[in-house]
N, C-alpha and C positions, 0 to 999 in steps of 0.2 A: 389453345384455350387458356384464359387467364386462371390463375390460382384462386381458389375460394378460401376466405379466411373464416368462414363459418365453422363452428364446431360440428363434428360428425357424430357425436354421441347422441343419446336420446334427447329429444326435445322436452322442454318443461311442459308438464301436463297440469290440468286443473286439479287433479288428485294430489299432485305434489304440493301445490300451493295451499290446498285445504289442510295438509298435514302440518303446516307451520303452526307453532304455538303462538297464536296471536296475543293471548293474555300476557305472555312473557315479553313480547315485543313492546306492548303498551306499558307494562309495569316498569320498564327501565332497569332491568337487571337487579331486582331486589335481592338482597343477601341477608344472612343472619350473622351477627358478630357477638362475641362475648366480651363484655366490659364490666369492670367493677363487680364481678361475680354474678352478672345477670346476662340473659340473652336479649339481643336487640335486633329488630328488623331495620335494615338500612336501605333506603331506596333513593337513588339519585334523581334529581329533577333537572332536566335540561334547561338552559337559558331561555330557549324558545317557548317552553311550557310554564315558565315562572311569570305569573301575571300580577301577583300581589306583593306587598311589602311585609316582611316578617321580622321579628326580633330574635336573634340568635341567643339561646340560653348559655352558650359557652362564653361569649365575650360581651353580650349585652348590646351590641351594635345592630343596626338594621341590615337585613338582607334585601337589597333593592330588587324591584321588579326587573326581570330580565337577567338576573344573575343565577348561574348554576349553583345548586346547593343540595343538601341531603334532607330527607324527611326520616325521622327516627322514632320508633315506638317499641315498647316492650314486646318480646316474643314469648315470655314465660310469666306473664302477669297472672295473679291468682283470681282476679275479678272478672276475667273473661276477655275475649278478643274485642268485643264492642267497646269496653272501657279502655282497653289499651289503645285502640285506634283514636278514641276521643282525646287521649292524652298525648298524642304524637306532637313532636316539635320539629321545627325547621332549623337546621344548623348550617353554618358555613362548613365547607368540606375540611378546611384546615383546622377549624376549632374542634370538630369531631375527632380528628386524628390525634390531637394532643389531650383530649378529655380522658 
């Protein structure tokens, strides 16, 4: 009899799939960083999800549609989360690293 290459462990079940944190997968691995004495939410945007042109506040150049970049907003703003989200900015990844 030929050898089977299928794993012999437990099979993936629907319950296992439901346990995945879908919001984290969609969010693109958002993280919090501290810069210039403030906390910032930093969320990567994949090139395939980038559909508009933005201006990077770090260098003043355009971030072309289809280019991977970062979306950054305050994590500790005093005016609330809604205002912080409205004030979010799109940065080139390398510009954010040196900011």
